[in-house]
N, C-alpha and C positions, 0 to 999 in steps of 0.2 A: 541436482530437482528442481530447483527454480532459476531462471534468471531475470535479473532486473535490468531494464535496460529506459533509456530514451532522456537520461537527464544532459542538465545543461546548464549555462549560464544564457539568465535571463534578465532584463531589467527590470524594475518593480511595477506592477500591473500589464503583465505579460500572462501566458498561461502555457502549458507546459504539459504532456499525458505521457506517463509510465507504463512499460507494459510488463509484465511478468509472466514468463512462459513456464510450463511446467514440465518435467518429463520423467518417465520413470518413477512415479510416486507410487506405494506399494498398492493404492485403491484407485478407482475414476477419477478425474479432477472436479467432476461435479459432484464429488461428495466432500469435500473438503470448501472451510469456509477458509477463503481466502485475505489476508489483512495488510496491511502499509503500515509501517512503523518508520519513524525516523529519530535519528540522532547526529543532533548538533554537539560541533567541538566542546567540550567542559560537561556536558549535559547528557543526564542519562535518556536513553531510548525511550521515547513515548510514542504510543497511539495515534494513529492519523485516521484510520475508517476502516472497513471492513465490507464484506459480503458472505451474507450467508448461502447454504444453498438449498433451504427449503425454502420457496418463493423468491429467493435474490434480497431478503431484507437487508439492509446496509445501517451502518451506525457510522457516525462518527463526532471526534474527539471539539468539541467546542471551538477551540480553535481555526479550527478549517470547515465548521461548516458552512452551509449554502457556499463555498468558493469551490471546496473540489467534491469530486463525485469517483465513485467507485463502482467498476463494472465489470462484467465476466462476459467472455465467449469459449461456454463447453466445447464447441464442437473442434474449437484451435487451442484447449487447453492453456490457456490467456484472459489474465484478469489486469484492468486498465487503473490508473487514478487520473484521472483527468484533473488537474490543478489550474485553475482560473483567479485571476485577481493577487497574482504572488505575490507577498512581501520578502522585505530582507529577513524577517523571521524566519520565515518559513527555510530559507538556508540548512540543508545538511544531506546526511545521508539516509537515503531511503531504503527499505526493505523490505520486500514483500515475504510472506509469510503464510504456510498451510498448516488447518489442524481441524479440529472437530470441538471447538470450545462450547461447554452451556451458556447460554447465552448470557448471561450476569458477568463469566469471564471472558468475553470475546475480548476486551482491551489488556488483557493480560499477557504480554509476550510469553511466557513459559508455558503457555495453554498449547503452543503450536508448536509443531517437531520440524516441519522442514522449513527452513531461510535459503532465501537468496541471498548474494554477495553483496550489493546495494550497490544503489548509485547516486553519484554527486550532481543533486540539484543547491546552485547558487544563486541568487537573487540579490542584484547589484547593480545599480545606475554607477 
């Protein structure tokens, strides 16, 4: 129901844009908060950023703030993660997820019902 794409191999300092296309969700795409999580080898999955429904408010992990931007196009049922100034430590499998978490819980992965399959991002020189 969520299809993440756009990953790849880039050099430090470069940019990449991930897409998350939704289909078949029980409710309209616009009614879900869309979040991006990432998981590096040997590490726990961590929150990267999200965009809520009401007004499109965005929230980011401190590690990606000012470098990553989450956006959405409800007409296309698609969300995006624009990643700039990429660092080797950004290397991970990136997942998009849809849910309706209350504001304090937007960073909790257990608040999201639907998940994409993940797309690999590797930042290396």
